[in-house]
mmCIF file of the C-alpha atoms, coordinates in Angstrom:
data_MODEL
# 
_entry.id   MODEL 
# 
loop_
_atom_site.group_PDB 
_atom_site.id 
_atom_site.type_symbol 
_atom_site.label_atom_id 
_atom_site.label_alt_id 
_atom_site.label_comp_id 
_atom_site.label_asym_id 
_atom_site.label_entity_id 
_atom_site.label_seq_id 
_atom_site.pdbx_PDB_ins_code 
_atom_site.Cartn_x 
_atom_site.Cartn_y 
_atom_site.Cartn_z 
_atom_site.occupancy 
_atom_site.B_iso_or_equiv 
_atom_site.pdbx_formal_charge 
_atom_site.auth_seq_id 
_atom_site.auth_comp_id 
_atom_site.auth_asym_id 
_atom_site.auth_atom_id 
_atom_site.pdbx_PDB_model_num 
ATOM 1  C CA . MET A 1 1  ? -0.189  0.242  0.155  1.00 0.00 ? 1  MET A CA 1 
ATOM 2  C CA . THR A 1 2  ? 1.253   3.644  -0.868 1.00 0.00 ? 2  THR A CA 1 
ATOM 3  C CA . ASN A 1 3  ? 0.926   7.053  0.717  1.00 0.00 ? 3  ASN A CA 1 
ATOM 4  C CA . ASP A 1 4  ? -2.179  7.761  -1.534 1.00 0.00 ? 4  ASP A CA 1 
ATOM 5  C CA . GLU A 1 5  ? -4.055  4.425  -1.412 1.00 0.00 ? 5  GLU A CA 1 
ATOM 6  C CA . PHE A 1 6  ? -3.734  4.955  2.480  1.00 0.00 ? 6  PHE A CA 1 
ATOM 7  C CA . ARG A 1 7  ? -5.579  8.062  2.394  1.00 0.00 ? 7  ARG A CA 1 
ATOM 8  C CA . TYR A 1 8  ? -8.252  6.604  -0.445 1.00 0.00 ? 8  TYR A CA 1 
ATOM 9  C CA . TRP A 1 9  ? -8.436  3.839  2.007  1.00 0.00 ? 9  TRP A CA 1 
ATOM 10 C CA . ILE A 1 10 ? -9.255  5.936  4.949  1.00 0.00 ? 10 ILE A CA 1 
ATOM 11 C CA . ASN A 1 11 ? -11.613 8.193  2.486  1.00 0.00 ? 11 ASN A CA 1 
ATOM 12 C CA . GLY A 1 12 ? -13.602 5.038  1.421  1.00 0.00 ? 12 GLY A CA 1 
ATOM 13 C CA . TYR A 1 13 ? -13.563 3.772  5.699  1.00 0.00 ? 13 TYR A CA 1 
ATOM 14 C CA . LEU A 1 14 ? -15.169 7.540  6.398  1.00 0.00 ? 14 LEU A CA 1 
ATOM 15 C CA . SER A 1 15 ? -17.462 6.869  3.750  1.00 0.00 ? 15 SER A CA 1 
ATOM 16 C CA . LEU A 1 16 ? -18.953 3.028  4.508  1.00 0.00 ? 16 LEU A CA 1 
ATOM 17 C CA . SER A 1 17 ? -18.463 3.657  8.612  1.00 0.00 ? 17 SER A CA 1 
ATOM 18 C CA . SER A 1 18 ? -21.983 3.481  9.936  1.00 0.00 ? 18 SER A CA 1 
ATOM 19 C CA . ASP A 1 19 ? -20.938 3.493  13.383 1.00 0.00 ? 19 ASP A CA 1 
ATOM 20 C CA . ASP A 1 20 ? -20.766 6.396  15.993 1.00 0.00 ? 20 ASP A CA 1 
ATOM 21 C CA . PHE A 1 21 ? -17.591 6.147  17.380 1.00 0.00 ? 21 PHE A CA 1 
ATOM 22 C CA . ILE A 1 22 ? -14.151 4.782  16.313 1.00 0.00 ? 22 ILE A CA 1 
ATOM 23 C CA . ASP A 1 23 ? -12.571 2.483  19.299 1.00 0.00 ? 23 ASP A CA 1 
ATOM 24 C CA . ASN A 1 24 ? -9.255  0.967  20.217 1.00 0.00 ? 24 ASN A CA 1 
ATOM 25 C CA . ASN A 1 25 ? -9.729  -2.120 17.668 1.00 0.00 ? 25 ASN A CA 1 
ATOM 26 C CA . GLN A 1 26 ? -10.881 0.295  14.789 1.00 0.00 ? 26 GLN A CA 1 
ATOM 27 C CA . VAL A 1 27 ? -7.389  2.193  15.345 1.00 0.00 ? 27 VAL A CA 1 
ATOM 28 C CA . SER A 1 28 ? -5.188  -1.033 15.389 1.00 0.00 ? 28 SER A CA 1 
ATOM 29 C CA . VAL A 1 29 ? -6.735  -1.618 12.181 1.00 0.00 ? 29 VAL A CA 1 
ATOM 30 C CA . ILE A 1 30 ? -6.050  1.927  10.731 1.00 0.00 ? 30 ILE A CA 1 
ATOM 31 C CA . LYS A 1 31 ? -2.007  1.861  12.378 1.00 0.00 ? 31 LYS A CA 1 
ATOM 32 C CA . ASN A 1 32 ? -1.759  -1.417 10.759 1.00 0.00 ? 32 ASN A CA 1 
ATOM 33 C CA . HIS A 1 33 ? -2.671  -0.228 7.478  1.00 0.00 ? 33 HIS A CA 1 
ATOM 34 C CA . ALA A 1 34 ? -0.446  2.556  8.298  1.00 0.00 ? 34 ALA A CA 1 
ATOM 35 C CA . TYR A 1 35 ? 2.601   0.370  8.908  1.00 0.00 ? 35 TYR A CA 1 
ATOM 36 C CA . LEU A 1 36 ? 2.234   -1.409 6.087  1.00 0.00 ? 36 LEU A CA 1 
ATOM 37 C CA . VAL A 1 37 ? 2.744   1.846  4.052  1.00 0.00 ? 37 VAL A CA 1 
ATOM 38 C CA . GLU A 1 38 ? 5.820   2.334  6.087  1.00 0.00 ? 38 GLU A CA 1 
ATOM 39 C CA . ALA A 1 39 ? 7.122   -1.314 5.337  1.00 0.00 ? 39 ALA A CA 1 
ATOM 40 C CA . VAL A 1 40 ? 5.452   -1.340 1.142  1.00 0.00 ? 40 VAL A CA 1 
ATOM 41 C CA . MET A 1 41 ? 7.170   2.489  0.809  1.00 0.00 ? 41 MET A CA 1 
ATOM 42 C CA . GLY A 1 42 ? 9.985   3.065  3.056  1.00 0.00 ? 42 GLY A CA 1 
ATOM 43 C CA . CYS A 1 43 ? 8.119   5.830  5.028  1.00 0.00 ? 43 CYS A CA 1 
ATOM 44 C CA . LEU A 1 44 ? 5.073   7.708  5.474  1.00 0.00 ? 44 LEU A CA 1 
ATOM 45 C CA . GLU A 1 45 ? 4.614   10.737 4.269  1.00 0.00 ? 45 GLU A CA 1 
ATOM 46 C CA . SER A 1 46 ? 4.140   13.861 7.654  1.00 0.00 ? 46 SER A CA 1 
ATOM 47 C CA . ASP A 1 47 ? 0.049   14.382 6.790  1.00 0.00 ? 47 ASP A CA 1 
ATOM 48 C CA . ILE A 1 48 ? -0.372  10.749 7.660  1.00 0.00 ? 48 ILE A CA 1 
ATOM 49 C CA . ILE A 1 49 ? 2.023   10.213 10.422 1.00 0.00 ? 49 ILE A CA 1 
ATOM 50 C CA . ASP A 1 50 ? 0.282   13.657 12.158 1.00 0.00 ? 50 ASP A CA 1 
ATOM 51 C CA . PHE A 1 51 ? -3.007  11.848 11.219 1.00 0.00 ? 51 PHE A CA 1 
ATOM 52 C CA . ILE A 1 52 ? -1.769  8.832  13.510 1.00 0.00 ? 52 ILE A CA 1 
ATOM 53 C CA . SER A 1 53 ? -0.428  10.457 15.806 1.00 0.00 ? 53 SER A CA 1 
ATOM 54 C CA . LYS A 1 54 ? -3.344  12.890 16.247 1.00 0.00 ? 54 LYS A CA 1 
ATOM 55 C CA . LEU A 1 55 ? -5.533  9.709  16.455 1.00 0.00 ? 55 LEU A CA 1 
ATOM 56 C CA . THR A 1 56 ? -3.331  7.792  19.264 1.00 0.00 ? 56 THR A CA 1 
ATOM 57 C CA . ASN A 1 57 ? -3.418  11.351 21.543 1.00 0.00 ? 57 ASN A CA 1 
ATOM 58 C CA . GLU A 1 58 ? -7.171  11.068 21.114 1.00 0.00 ? 58 GLU A CA 1 
ATOM 59 C CA . MET A 1 59 ? -7.526  7.473  21.587 1.00 0.00 ? 59 MET A CA 1 
ATOM 60 C CA . GLN A 1 60 ? -5.455  8.014  24.949 1.00 0.00 ? 60 GLN A CA 1 
ATOM 61 C CA . GLU A 1 61 ? -7.442  10.609 26.428 1.00 0.00 ? 61 GLU A CA 1 
ATOM 62 C CA . ASN A 1 62 ? -11.111 8.721  25.272 1.00 0.00 ? 62 ASN A CA 1 
ATOM 63 C CA . SER A 1 63 ? -11.784 5.184  25.218 1.00 0.00 ? 63 SER A CA 1 
ATOM 64 C CA . HIS A 1 64 ? -13.594 6.673  21.950 1.00 0.00 ? 64 HIS A CA 1 
ATOM 65 C CA . ILE A 1 65 ? -13.488 9.046  19.136 1.00 0.00 ? 65 ILE A CA 1 
ATOM 66 C CA . SER A 1 66 ? -16.554 9.943  17.746 1.00 0.00 ? 66 SER A CA 1 
ATOM 67 C CA . LEU A 1 67 ? -17.010 9.549  13.757 1.00 0.00 ? 67 LEU A CA 1 
ATOM 68 C CA . ASP A 1 68 ? -17.219 13.507 13.768 1.00 0.00 ? 68 ASP A CA 1 
ATOM 69 C CA . THR A 1 69 ? -14.129 13.725 15.191 1.00 0.00 ? 69 THR A CA 1 
ATOM 70 C CA . PHE A 1 70 ? -12.521 10.913 13.306 1.00 0.00 ? 70 PHE A CA 1 
ATOM 71 C CA . LYS A 1 71 ? -13.573 13.373 10.145 1.00 0.00 ? 71 LYS A CA 1 
ATOM 72 C CA . GLN A 1 72 ? -12.109 16.467 11.246 1.00 0.00 ? 72 GLN A CA 1 
ATOM 73 C CA . ILE A 1 73 ? -9.104  14.586 11.894 1.00 0.00 ? 73 ILE A CA 1 
ATOM 74 C CA . ALA A 1 74 ? -8.859  12.892 8.775  1.00 0.00 ? 74 ALA A CA 1 
ATOM 75 C CA . THR A 1 75 ? -9.603  16.768 6.883  1.00 0.00 ? 75 THR A CA 1 
ATOM 76 C CA . GLN A 1 76 ? -5.861  16.994 7.475  1.00 0.00 ? 76 GLN A CA 1 
ATOM 77 C CA . LEU A 1 77 ? -4.558  14.537 4.884  1.00 0.00 ? 77 LEU A CA 1 
ATOM 78 C CA . LYS A 1 78 ? -3.849  15.531 1.638  1.00 0.00 ? 78 LYS A CA 1 
ATOM 79 C CA . PHE A 1 79 ? -6.453  14.178 -1.050 1.00 0.00 ? 79 PHE A CA 1 
# 
């Protein structure tokens, strides 16, 4: 998976999600996809690193993230 493919994957994830909240398991899936990008491409682009960092910080403060908050965090990705 490339950096651009990750961005498209997140966009699709947001579009198809019917959940009101994102939990730790879902955040783990998202992080694993980012690690896949890093393994394939050798690095993550800065907007994806920032996205993962904000997502991680939000999860540390709360047990879940509202879908609206998740969408706000994801808007930083360069589509």
